[in-house]
C-alpha positions as CSV (number, residue, x, y, z in Angstrom):
1,X,149.8,-20.2,116.4
2,X,151.0,-17.0,118.1
3,X,149.1,-15.8,121.1
4,X,148.3,-12.5,119.5
5,X,146.7,-14.1,116.5
6,X,144.7,-16.4,118.7
7,X,143.4,-13.8,121.1
8,X,143.0,-10.7,119.0
9,X,142.5,-11.5,115.4
10,X,141.2,-15.0,114.8
11,X,139.5,-17.3,117.2
12,X,141.5,-20.5,118.0
13,X,138.4,-22.7,117.4
14,X,138.0,-21.4,113.8
15,X,141.7,-21.9,113.1
16,X,141.8,-25.4,114.5
17,X,138.8,-26.6,112.5
18,X,140.1,-25.0,109.3
19,X,143.5,-26.5,109.8
20,X,142.0,-29.9,110.4
21,X,140.0,-29.7,107.2
22,X,143.0,-28.5,105.3
23,X,145.2,-31.4,106.5
24,X,142.4,-33.9,105.6
25,X,142.0,-32.5,102.1
26,X,145.7,-32.7,101.5
27,X,145.5,-36.4,102.5
28,X,142.4,-36.8,100.2
29,X,140.3,-37.9,103.2
30,X,136.6,-37.1,103.4
31,X,135.7,-35.4,106.7
32,X,132.3,-35.9,108.2
33,X,131.1,-33.7,111.1
34,X,131.5,-36.6,113.6
35,X,135.2,-36.8,112.7
36,X,135.6,-33.2,113.7
37,X,133.6,-33.7,116.9
38,X,135.7,-36.8,117.8
39,X,139.0,-35.1,117.1
40,X,138.2,-32.1,119.3
41,X,135.9,-33.6,121.9
42,X,138.3,-33.0,124.8
43,X,139.0,-29.3,123.7
44,X,135.8,-28.0,122.1
45,X,132.2,-28.7,123.0
46,X,129.8,-30.0,120.4
47,X,127.6,-26.9,120.4
48,X,130.7,-24.7,119.8
49,X,131.8,-27.0,117.0
50,X,128.3,-26.8,115.4
51,X,128.3,-23.0,115.8
52,X,131.8,-22.7,114.3
53,X,130.9,-24.9,111.3
54,X,127.8,-22.8,110.7
55,X,129.9,-19.6,110.9
56,X,132.5,-21.0,108.5
57,X,129.8,-22.1,106.1
58,X,127.9,-18.8,106.1
59,X,131.2,-17.0,105.4
60,X,131.8,-19.3,102.4
61,X,134.9,-20.9,103.9
62,X,133.6,-24.5,104.0
63,X,130.9,-26.4,102.1
64,X,128.8,-29.3,103.2
65,X,127.9,-32.2,100.9
66,X,125.7,-35.1,101.5
67,X,127.4,-38.3,102.6
68,X,126.4,-41.9,102.3
69,X,123.2,-41.3,104.3
70,X,121.3,-38.4,106.0
71,X,123.4,-38.5,109.1
72,X,126.7,-38.0,107.3
73,X,127.6,-34.7,105.9
74,X,131.0,-34.3,104.3
75,X,132.8,-31.0,105.1
76,X,135.3,-29.5,102.7
77,X,137.2,-26.2,102.5
78,X,136.3,-23.9,99.7
79,X,138.9,-22.0,97.7
80,X,138.1,-19.0,99.9
81,X,138.8,-21.1,103.0
82,X,142.0,-22.5,101.6
83,X,143.2,-19.0,100.8
84,X,142.3,-17.7,104.3
85,X,144.4,-20.5,105.8
86,X,147.4,-19.5,103.6
87,X,147.0,-15.9,104.8
88,X,146.8,-17.0,108.4
89,X,149.9,-19.1,108.1
90,X,151.8,-16.2,106.7
91,X,150.5,-13.9,109.4
92,X,151.4,-16.4,112.0
93,X,155.0,-16.6,110.7
94,X,155.2,-12.8,111.1
95,X,154.8,-13.1,114.8
């Protein structure tokens, strides 16, 4: 992602998590919150991941479904989240 996009328009953490969810949905893989935390544990702290997921959910970009038990929550992109990723990819190509 271009530096301008990362720094000025869209926080890198949001983009990384959206992209991770998008890639997982394309591969038909269910993503639980712990998958996200393990994937980004060396880059993003757990509290920031939780805050980012809450922000994405409140904006209607992701949805959370119950998993196999109370500890597992499956995270998926909504149509709105998928559309935003498409726009970000086009915007990124511009730079």
